[in-house]
C-alpha positions in Angstrom: 95.5 29.3 104.5 93.5 27.9 101.6 93.9 24.2 102.2 95.5 21.8 104.7 95.4 18.1 104.8 94.4 18.2 108.5 93.4 20.9 111.0 93.9 18.6 114.0 97.1 20.3 115.2 95.6 23.8 114.7 92.5 22.7 116.7 94.6 21.4 119.6 96.4 24.7 119.9 93.3 26.9 119.5 91.6 28.8 122.3 88.6 29.5 120.2 87.4 28.3 116.8 85.3 30.2 114.4 83.9 28.0 111.6 81.2 27.5 109.1 78.5 25.0 110.2 79.8 22.0 108.4 79.1 18.8 110.4 82.7 17.6 110.2 84.1 21.0 111.3 81.7 21.4 114.2 82.0 17.9 115.5 85.8 17.7 115.3 86.1 21.0 117.2 83.5 20.1 119.8 85.0 16.6 120.4 88.3 18.4 121.2 86.5 20.5 123.8 87.2 23.8 122.1 84.7 26.7 122.2 83.1 27.2 118.9 81.4 30.1 117.1 79.5 28.9 114.1 79.0 31.5 111.4 76.0 30.5 109.3 75.4 31.3 105.6 71.7 31.9 105.4 71.8 32.3 101.6 72.4 28.5 101.0 69.5 26.6 99.6 68.3 23.5 101.6 70.6 24.7 104.3 71.4 21.7 106.5 74.3 23.6 108.0 71.8 26.2 109.5 69.8 23.3 111.0 72.9 21.8 112.6 74.0 25.2 113.9 70.6 26.0 115.4 70.5 22.6 117.2 74.0 22.9 118.6 73.1 26.4 119.8 69.8 25.1 121.4 71.8 22.4 123.2 74.2 25.0 124.5 77.3 23.8 122.7 78.1 26.7 120.4 77.6 30.4 119.8 76.0 31.2 116.5 76.0 34.3 114.3 76.2 35.3 110.7 78.9 37.3 108.9 77.2 40.7 109.8 77.0 39.9 113.5 80.4 38.2 114.0 82.1 41.2 115.5 79.3 41.8 117.9 79.3 38.1 118.9 83.0 38.3 119.6 82.6 41.5 121.7 79.7 40.1 123.8 80.5 36.4 124.0 80.6 34.6 127.3 82.3 31.2 126.7 81.6 30.1 130.2 77.9 29.5 129.2 78.9 26.8 126.7 78.1 23.2 127.7 80.7 20.4 127.0 79.8 18.2 124.0 79.2 14.6 125.1 81.7 12.1 123.8 80.6 9.8 121.0 79.7 6.2 121.7 80.6 4.3 118.6 80.1 0.9 120.3 76.4 1.7 120.6 76.2 2.3 116.9 78.1 -0.9 116.2 75.7 -2.9 118.4 72.7 -1.4 116.6 74.2 -2.1 113.2 74.9 -5.7 114.2 71.3 -6.1 115.3 69.9 -4.6 112.1 72.1 -6.7 109.9 71.4 -9.8 111.9 74.7 -10.6 113.5 73.2 -10.6 117.0 
């Protein structure tokens, strides 16, 4: 599909997600506990997506590849090696923000 308002239902039903390395796509998938293969586009300038993908891979949360290695990654993948992504802690950010702004 070209566009959907939300991928939430698709993510809940998925057994595996293959995505670009956009922060929203990666975090939404990982927060739902789904295994993720991140396909990087190394031709982008100032590629923050590549940085995010590399860090998530170093931390053991995703498998990474590029378009030319996707098939090989799928053939060789071992999803049992992936570590669960820790849940967010928005209350810590709220406390930090309160402190910075002077509400505390």
